[in-house]
C-alpha positions as CSV (number, residue, x, y, z in Angstrom):
1,M,115.3,105.7,115.5
2,T,115.4,109.3,116.0
3,G,116.6,110.1,119.4
4,S,113.2,109.5,121.0
5,P,113.5,108.1,124.5
6,N,110.7,105.6,123.9
7,L,112.1,102.2,124.2
8,S,109.7,100.6,121.8
9,R,110.6,97.2,120.2
10,R,111.7,99.0,117.1
11,D,113.8,101.5,119.1
12,V,115.7,98.8,120.9
13,L,116.9,97.6,117.5
14,K,118.5,100.9,116.8
15,I,120.6,101.0,119.9
16,G,124.3,100.7,119.6
17,G,126.1,97.5,119.1
18,G,128.8,96.7,116.6
19,L,131.0,94.1,114.9
20,A,132.7,93.1,118.1
21,A,129.4,92.4,119.7
22,T,128.2,90.6,116.7
23,V,131.2,88.3,116.6
24,G,130.8,87.7,120.4
25,I,127.2,86.6,120.0
26,G,128.0,84.4,117.0
27,G,130.9,82.8,118.9
28,S,128.8,82.1,121.9
29,L,126.1,80.4,120.0
30,A,128.5,78.3,118.0
31,A,130.2,77.2,121.3
32,C,126.8,76.3,122.9
33,S,125.3,74.6,119.9
34,G,124.9,70.9,119.8
35,G,123.3,68.2,122.0
36,N,119.6,68.7,122.9
37,E,119.8,72.5,123.3
38,F,117.1,74.7,121.8
39,E,117.8,78.4,121.3
40,Y,115.2,81.1,121.5
41,M,116.5,84.5,120.4
42,F,114.7,87.7,121.3
43,W,115.2,91.4,122.0
44,G,113.5,93.8,124.4
45,S,113.8,95.8,127.6
46,T,115.2,94.2,130.7
47,G,111.6,93.8,131.9
48,E,110.8,91.9,128.7
49,Q,113.9,89.8,129.2
50,D,112.8,88.7,132.6
51,A,109.3,88.0,131.3
52,I,110.5,86.0,128.3
53,E,113.0,84.0,130.4
54,A,110.2,83.2,132.8
55,M,108.0,82.0,129.9
56,L,110.8,79.8,128.6
57,A,111.3,78.4,132.1
58,G,107.7,77.4,132.2
59,F,108.0,75.7,128.8
60,Q,111.2,74.0,130.1
61,D,109.1,72.3,132.7
62,T,107.2,70.5,130.0
63,Q,110.4,69.2,128.4
64,E,112.5,66.2,129.7
65,D,115.0,65.9,126.9
66,L,115.5,69.4,125.7
67,T,117.3,72.3,127.3
68,I,115.8,75.7,126.4
69,K,118.4,78.4,126.1
70,P,117.3,82.1,126.0
71,V,119.4,84.2,123.7
72,Y,118.7,87.7,124.8
73,T,120.0,90.2,122.3
74,P,119.0,93.8,123.3
75,A,121.1,95.7,120.8
76,D,121.9,95.6,117.0
77,Y,119.5,92.6,116.7
78,D,119.2,92.6,112.9
79,T,122.9,92.7,112.3
80,K,123.5,89.9,114.8
81,L,120.8,87.7,113.4
82,N,122.0,88.3,109.8
83,A,125.5,87.2,111.0
84,L,124.1,84.0,112.5
85,V,122.2,83.3,109.3
86,A,125.3,83.8,107.2
87,S,127.3,81.5,109.5
88,G,124.6,78.8,109.6
89,N,124.3,79.1,113.4
90,V,120.7,80.2,113.5
91,P,118.5,79.8,116.6
92,D,115.7,77.4,116.6
93,L,113.0,80.0,117.2
94,G,113.0,83.7,117.7
95,Y,111.8,87.2,117.0
96,V,112.4,88.5,113.5
97,Q,111.7,91.9,112.0
98,P,108.9,91.6,109.3
99,A,111.1,92.6,106.4
100,M,113.8,90.2,107.4
101,A,111.3,87.5,108.0
102,Y,109.8,87.8,104.5
103,R,113.3,87.7,103.1
104,L,114.4,84.7,105.0
105,A,111.1,82.9,104.2
106,E,111.6,83.5,100.5
107,Q,115.1,82.0,100.9
108,G,113.7,78.9,102.5
109,K,115.3,79.6,105.9
110,L,112.0,79.7,107.9
111,L,109.5,77.0,108.5
112,D,106.2,77.2,106.6
113,L,103.6,76.9,109.4
114,A,100.5,76.7,107.2
115,P,100.7,72.8,107.0
116,H,100.6,72.7,110.8
117,F,97.5,74.8,111.4
118,D,95.1,71.8,111.6
119,E,97.4,70.0,114.1
120,Y,97.8,73.1,116.2
121,P,94.4,74.9,116.1
122,S,95.6,77.8,118.2
123,L,98.0,78.7,115.4
124,G,95.3,78.7,112.8
125,Q,92.6,80.7,114.7
126,R,94.4,84.0,115.3
127,L,93.4,87.6,114.4
128,P,93.5,87.8,110.6
129,G,96.0,90.7,110.6
130,S,98.5,88.7,112.7
131,Y,99.6,86.4,109.9
132,F,102.6,86.7,107.6
133,Y,102.0,84.9,104.3
134,W,104.9,85.3,101.9
135,E,102.9,83.3,99.2
136,E,99.2,82.6,99.0
137,D,99.5,79.3,100.9
138,K,102.8,79.7,102.7
139,C,102.9,81.3,106.1
140,L,106.1,82.1,108.0
141,G,104.2,82.6,111.2
142,T,102.1,85.1,113.2
143,Q,102.9,88.1,115.3
144,G,104.5,86.9,118.6
145,A,101.7,88.9,120.2
146,N,99.3,91.6,119.2
147,E,100.2,95.1,120.1
148,T,98.7,98.5,119.6
149,V,99.6,102.2,120.1
150,I,98.0,104.2,122.8
151,T,98.6,107.2,125.1
152,F,100.2,106.7,128.5
153,Y,100.0,109.5,131.1
154,N,101.0,110.4,134.6
155,R,97.8,110.9,136.6
156,A,99.5,113.1,139.2
157,A,100.8,115.5,136.5
158,F,97.3,116.0,135.1
159,A,95.7,116.5,138.6
160,E,98.4,119.0,139.5
161,T,98.0,121.1,136.4
162,G,94.2,120.9,135.9
163,A,94.7,119.2,132.5
164,Q,92.0,116.7,131.4
165,P,93.3,113.1,131.1
166,P,93.3,111.6,127.6
167,P,89.9,110.0,126.8
168,A,89.6,106.3,127.3
169,S,87.3,105.6,124.4
170,A,87.6,106.2,120.7
171,A,84.3,108.0,120.6
172,E,85.7,110.7,122.9
173,A,89.1,110.9,121.3
174,W,90.7,114.4,121.5
175,D,91.0,116.4,118.3
176,W,94.5,117.8,117.8
177,D,93.9,121.2,119.2
178,T,92.6,119.7,122.5
179,Y,95.7,117.4,122.6
180,V,98.0,120.5,122.2
181,E,96.0,122.5,124.8
182,N,96.5,119.8,127.4
183,A,100.2,119.5,126.5
184,Y,100.5,123.2,127.2
185,L,99.0,122.8,130.6
186,L,101.4,120.0,131.4
187,T,104.6,121.7,130.2
188,A,106.5,123.9,132.6
189,D,110.0,125.3,133.0
190,Q,112.0,125.3,136.2
191,S,110.2,128.5,137.3
192,G,106.8,126.9,136.7
193,R,106.0,129.0,133.6
194,R,104.2,127.3,130.7
195,P,105.2,127.8,127.0
196,D,102.4,130.3,126.5
197,E,103.5,132.5,129.4
198,A,105.9,135.3,129.3
199,G,109.4,134.4,130.4
200,F,109.1,130.7,129.6
201,D,112.7,129.3,129.3
202,P,112.8,126.5,126.7
203,T,116.3,125.6,127.8
204,Q,115.2,124.8,131.4
205,V,112.1,122.7,131.0
206,A,111.1,120.8,134.1
207,R,108.4,118.8,132.4
208,F,107.3,118.4,128.8
209,G,103.7,117.8,128.1
210,T,104.3,115.1,125.5
211,L,106.7,113.6,122.9
212,A,106.8,114.1,119.2
213,S,107.9,110.7,118.1
214,M,108.9,110.4,114.5
215,W,108.9,106.6,114.6
216,S,106.4,105.4,112.0
217,G,104.7,103.1,114.5
218,A,103.8,106.2,116.6
219,W,102.5,108.4,113.8
220,Y,100.9,105.7,111.6
221,G,97.6,105.8,113.6
222,L,97.6,109.6,113.4
223,L,98.0,109.4,109.6
224,L,95.2,106.9,109.3
225,S,93.0,109.1,111.4
226,A,93.6,111.8,108.8
227,G,92.1,109.5,106.2
228,V,95.2,108.5,104.3
229,D,97.7,105.6,104.3
230,V,101.4,105.3,103.6
231,V,100.6,103.7,100.3
232,D,97.6,103.2,98.1
233,S,95.8,99.8,97.9
234,S,98.2,98.4,95.3
235,G,101.2,99.2,97.4
236,T,102.9,100.9,94.5
237,R,102.2,104.6,95.1
238,T,102.7,106.6,98.3
239,M,100.3,109.0,99.9
240,L,102.9,110.5,102.2
241,D,103.1,113.6,100.0
242,S,99.3,114.2,100.3
243,P,98.1,117.4,102.0
244,E,96.8,115.3,104.9
245,A,100.1,113.6,105.5
246,I,102.1,116.8,105.3
247,D,99.7,118.4,107.7
248,M,100.2,115.5,110.2
249,F,104.0,115.7,110.1
250,Q,103.9,119.5,110.4
251,K,101.8,119.1,113.5
252,L,104.4,116.8,115.1
253,V,107.2,119.3,114.2
254,D,105.1,122.1,115.7
255,L,104.9,120.3,119.0
256,M,108.7,120.8,119.4
257,Y,109.4,124.1,117.8
258,E,106.2,126.2,117.8
259,H,104.4,125.0,120.8
260,R,107.5,123.8,122.7
261,V,105.5,121.2,124.6
262,A,107.7,118.3,123.3
263,P,111.5,118.0,123.5
264,S,113.5,118.4,120.3
265,P,116.1,115.7,119.5
266,S,118.8,118.0,120.9
267,Q,116.8,118.5,124.1
268,L,116.4,114.7,124.5
269,G,120.0,113.9,123.8
270,N,121.3,110.5,123.0
271,N,120.9,108.9,126.4
272,A,117.5,109.9,127.5
273,P,115.7,107.7,130.0
274,S,112.9,105.5,128.8
275,M,109.4,106.8,128.4
276,A,108.4,104.9,131.5
277,V,111.1,106.5,133.6
278,Q,110.3,109.9,132.3
279,L,106.6,109.5,133.1
280,A,107.3,108.1,136.5
281,S,109.7,110.9,137.4
282,G,107.3,113.6,136.3
283,R,109.7,114.7,133.5
284,L,106.9,113.9,131.0
285,G,103.2,114.3,131.2
286,M,102.0,111.9,128.5
287,A,103.4,110.0,125.6
288,I,102.2,108.0,122.6
289,D,103.9,104.6,122.6
290,G,103.3,100.9,122.1
291,Q,101.0,99.0,124.5
292,W,104.0,96.7,125.3
293,A,105.4,99.6,127.4
294,L,102.7,98.8,129.9
295,L,105.1,96.2,131.4
296,D,107.7,98.8,132.3
297,V,105.2,101.6,133.1
298,S,103.2,99.3,135.5
299,Q,106.4,98.3,137.3
300,A,107.4,101.9,137.8
301,D,106.4,103.5,141.1
302,F,103.7,106.1,140.0
303,D,100.0,106.4,139.3
304,F,99.5,106.0,135.5
305,G,96.7,105.9,133.1
306,V,96.1,105.0,129.4
307,G,94.0,106.6,126.8
308,V,93.3,106.5,123.0
309,L,95.3,108.6,120.5
310,P,94.2,112.1,119.5
311,S,92.4,112.0,116.2
312,L,92.8,114.1,113.0
313,G,89.4,113.0,111.8
314,T,88.4,109.4,112.4
315,P,89.9,107.7,115.5
316,K,92.5,105.2,114.5
317,T,95.4,103.3,116.0
318,T,97.9,100.8,114.8
319,A,97.9,97.0,115.4
320,M,101.3,95.5,115.1
321,G,103.7,92.8,116.2
322,G,106.9,91.4,114.9
323,P,106.7,87.8,113.8
324,T,108.1,85.0,115.8
325,A,109.5,82.5,113.4
326,I,110.8,78.9,113.5
327,F,114.0,78.4,111.6
328,A,113.9,75.7,108.9
329,D,117.1,74.2,110.1
330,T,115.8,73.3,113.6
331,E,116.2,69.7,114.6
332,Y,113.2,70.1,116.9
333,V,110.2,71.0,114.8
334,E,107.6,69.4,117.1
335,Q,109.0,71.2,120.1
336,A,109.3,74.4,118.2
337,L,105.6,74.2,117.3
338,E,104.6,73.4,120.8
339,L,106.6,76.4,122.1
340,Y,105.1,78.6,119.4
341,A,101.6,77.7,120.7
342,F,102.6,77.8,124.4
343,Q,104.1,81.3,124.2
344,S,100.8,82.8,122.9
345,D,98.5,81.2,125.5
346,P,97.5,83.7,128.3
347,D,96.5,80.7,130.5
348,Q,100.1,79.5,130.3
349,V,102.2,82.6,130.0
350,D,102.2,85.7,132.3
351,L,103.5,88.0,129.6
352,F,99.9,88.9,128.9
353,S,98.9,89.6,132.5
354,S,102.2,91.5,133.1
355,G,101.3,94.0,130.4
356,L,103.9,93.1,127.8
357,W,101.7,91.4,125.2
358,M,98.2,91.3,124.0
359,P,96.6,88.0,122.9
360,L,96.2,86.9,119.3
361,E,92.9,85.0,119.6
362,E,89.7,87.2,119.2
363,K,88.0,85.6,122.2
364,Y,90.4,87.5,124.5
365,Y,88.9,90.8,123.1
366,T,85.2,89.8,123.2
367,D,84.6,87.3,126.0
368,P,84.4,88.9,129.4
369,E,85.8,85.8,131.2
370,A,88.7,85.5,128.7
371,I,89.4,89.3,129.0
372,A,89.5,89.1,132.7
373,S,92.0,86.2,132.5
374,W,94.7,88.6,131.3
375,T,93.6,92.1,132.4
376,D,92.2,91.6,135.9
377,N,95.4,92.6,137.7
378,D,97.4,95.6,138.8
379,A,99.2,96.0,135.5
380,H,96.1,96.9,133.6
381,P,94.3,100.1,134.8
382,P,90.5,100.3,135.0
383,E,90.1,102.1,131.7
384,Y,92.1,99.5,129.8
385,K,89.0,97.7,128.4
386,T,87.8,100.7,126.4
387,A,91.1,102.5,125.9
388,V,93.0,99.5,124.5
389,I,90.9,96.3,124.0
390,D,87.8,97.9,122.3
391,Y,90.0,100.5,120.6
392,T,92.2,97.7,119.1
393,L,89.2,95.6,118.0
394,E,87.2,98.4,116.5
395,N,89.7,101.2,115.5
396,S,93.0,99.6,114.5
397,Q,94.6,98.8,111.2
398,T,97.7,96.6,110.8
399,Y,101.0,98.4,110.6
400,F,102.1,99.0,107.1
401,T,105.5,97.4,107.6
402,Q,103.7,94.0,107.9
403,K,102.5,94.0,104.3
404,L,104.8,96.0,102.1
405,R,107.4,94.3,99.9
406,N,110.8,95.8,99.9
407,V,110.0,97.3,103.3
408,E,113.6,97.4,104.6
409,E,114.6,99.9,101.9
410,I,111.3,101.7,102.2
411,D,111.6,101.9,106.0
412,R,115.2,103.2,105.9
413,L,114.2,106.0,103.5
414,I,111.1,106.9,105.6
415,T,113.2,106.9,108.7
416,S,115.9,109.1,107.3
417,T,113.3,111.5,105.9
418,T,111.5,111.9,109.2
419,E,114.9,112.5,110.9
420,R,115.3,115.4,108.6
421,I,111.9,116.7,109.4
422,Q,112.3,116.5,113.2
423,T,115.2,119.0,113.1
424,G,112.7,121.7,112.3
425,E,115.1,123.1,109.7
426,E,113.5,121.9,106.5
427,D,110.2,122.5,104.9
428,V,108.0,119.5,105.5
429,A,106.1,119.7,102.2
430,T,109.4,119.8,100.3
431,V,110.9,116.9,102.2
432,M,107.8,114.8,101.8
433,G,107.7,115.5,98.1
434,E,111.3,114.3,97.7
435,L,110.4,111.2,99.7
436,A,107.4,110.5,97.5
437,A,109.5,110.9,94.3
438,Q,111.9,108.3,95.5
439,L,109.3,105.8,96.7
440,N,107.3,106.1,93.5
441,D,110.3,105.6,91.4
442,G,110.3,101.8,91.7
443,M,110.9,101.4,95.4
444,L,107.3,100.5,96.1
445,Q,106.8,97.0,94.9
446,G,103.4,96.0,96.1
447,V,102.2,94.0,99.1
448,Y,102.5,90.4,100.3
449,P,99.4,88.1,100.3
450,S,99.0,88.6,104.0
451,A,98.3,92.2,103.4
452,P,95.9,93.0,106.2
453,Q,93.5,96.0,105.7
């Protein structure tokens, strides 16, 4: 991504790695293949690694003749998975980025789950936006878990500065000016001066109020709240050059260079600590990030809270989740389907109660007993019900990358464009106009049948 310290799932894929590592992984898998071994490939933080491996250990207890092997791949995931596909050494089941998943499904490399929905009802009764259909009746799978984008904050930082914590309900969402005002209160240099006070030293900032993430998952909810989407309903024309979109991106840039309440890429550097570490240390007051960060935030030693995103009109957030897919070459289809259902059951897997995942079945958002089964614990703060569950159910829209065709190329272009914007050296309207011209020149090719709205 763009130098943001947020260790979101997408960010993890952007970290380092190279050919040597790729060869190493491929060789390892090839050496371990064979017998009754079942491979589950995934990415994530070290906290997610522990949680996934614990989940797989739980499933292992149900298997007598199969050895479940975790294949943790924290860096350069897409490259390594592509190498495994090319060599024919694919795992049995694993995380896959949406664009790659659609491509592999169209190539016949992923199992079509639709014929198995009746046999496994928990697979066929998930949130509508969680499915990935590459054809009208062919489904490569669902999100591994549902996720959304929210605001995390350090309660002590807000109490210390007199700033008001981010609202915990969509109806009370901050407008942008209020968001910026509170970011000012939270930001201070080493002498305790705020950005709006004389003598403020932007080269010696002790705490930033917030982050200005240019990752599309972070800004997509803001864009939706402004009343526009990345593309029109046909998926063939972009709205990223609309006045509303340009204004939204300008607001993010202004956080860094006009208001100075968020670090620029150069201030962050290439090895910035994770968002959770920065919040816990008091280096950061609040940050917009994926709900999955709750796992790491809740395990850090500080008093934290969660809130809804600021709104540019109508409160909105993003619902998302990379698909988990079963590879068509697996020798263990039945066990793969069982694990597919097992990993999404909050009664069986502690990934939900630990804060990493949100459930896929609607009852876990509406039924008080079902909600309590995964949120009545120390990882989920008291305001979680309204700030996350209700917000997701009533104010979310599925991430655009889950529905667009040719999204790999589109995403690369959007990412490179936002990297230009975040330098603060180019005119936002001009850059977005150039982006739109390229997208509208044949790159946008419509949406998949699963296109959730």
